[in-house]
N, C-alpha and C positions, 0 to 999 in steps of 0.2 A: 390569780397567785396562787395555786397547789403549783398548776404547769410551771409554772414562773422558777419556782422552790426547786421544783424538780430535775430541769432545766440546769440552771445553775449549780445545785449540787454534781448530778455526772460529769459537765465542763466542768467544775476545781479536781472531781475525784479523778477524770483524766488527765488533769491539767498537773497532778499532785504524781498519780502514778508513773510520768512521765520521769518527771525529778527526781525520784527516787533508783526507778533504772536509772538515770543517768549516776545520777552519785553513788549507787553502789558495781557500774561494771568496774572501774577501773579494781576492782579488790578480789571479784569473782565472774561466775557463771553460774546464772540463771535460770533452773532448768531444776520439773515440778521431781517429782515422787525418786527425790532424792540422785539424783544426777550429777547434780552440780553441787555448787558452794551452798547456794542460799533460792530459796521461792519466793518471790512476790507477789499475793494471792488476789488473782485477776479477774478478782468479783465481788464484790458491796458486800458483807457482809456482815457488815454493824455500821450504820453510817457513820460518816467522819470517822473514820477507822480504815488506816492501810493496814493488811496485815503481811511478815515479813518472816519466814522460815524458815529459819537457816539451821545450815544441812553439817556445815562445816565450823567447825567450834572458830578456826581462827575471824573468821567474819564479825566475833564477839571482842574484838578488841577494839578500843576506845580512838583509834584513829577512823574505822568504822563507820560506830555508830556516830562520833559527834557530829563531824560532816552529812552524816544523814540525820542528825537532829536542827541541823539547820537549812537544811529543806522544807519544815515546816516556819520558817519564820515569813510571815504574806499570809499565815494558814492555822488564825487564832483560832480555828475551834473543831482545825483534827487532831488526829495523834496516829504513831506508826506504833502497831503495837508487834512482837521480838519474841519468839519463841524460835524452840529447839529440837530437832528432831537426825536425827545422827542414824544414815542409812544402815548403820549395823546394831541400831537400836538400846543400845548401849548407855543414851545419854535422848532423853525426852524431857524439854521445861514446857507448861502453859505456857498460855501468854499470861495469865494471871500470874506465873509465877517469874515471867518473864523482866523481859525491859517494852515502859512504855513513852515514847518518845513525842516530843511536847513541842510549840514555839517556845515556850517557857523550861524549857530543862528536860532532863528525866529523869520519870518517874524507875526508879532500882527497888523492885523485888526480886530480882536472878538471886534462885534459891542454888548459892555455887554447890552444895554441898551435892549438888546434881554432876558438879564442874566436875574433870581429870582437875588434879591435884595445880598443874601448869596454869589453868585458868582459874582460881578462886580465888587470886587476890583482884582483876580485873575491878577499874575504880573508873568513874566517869566525868569529864568535868563538868560539870552542872549537874550533876545526878544528884539527886534525893527519896530518901522512903517517901512512902505515903503518907500524908496527912489524916487523920484516922476517916475525916471528911470527903477524900478525895478516892475518888472512882480510878479502878485503874483499868 
């Protein structure tokens, strides 16, 4: 039973990874170490969670995040955590202070005080603050 569950989990992880990659590729380049616009972490760090590291702040725009959130429809047990590490090191936002995308919406804990003024007004359709009982 555990092996079947592990195999299903890996299959879902791979399927969702491909969908995330497809959703983001028209907005920028996937490269680690700050060379691209973002990096989809290609390892299972937390069960049922994908991590996306944003390198270029334009990737935080609602027109990028909202379609990305929609890839989770059909994956109600999964989430995508968005965090920021710009190549110049001027903007670093941990996953806990970023965005958590889920099939039913966007948990918005984005610490806008850490963003340049041009990005502080970002608002997301379906975005909400976490409830006290919500683990993000």
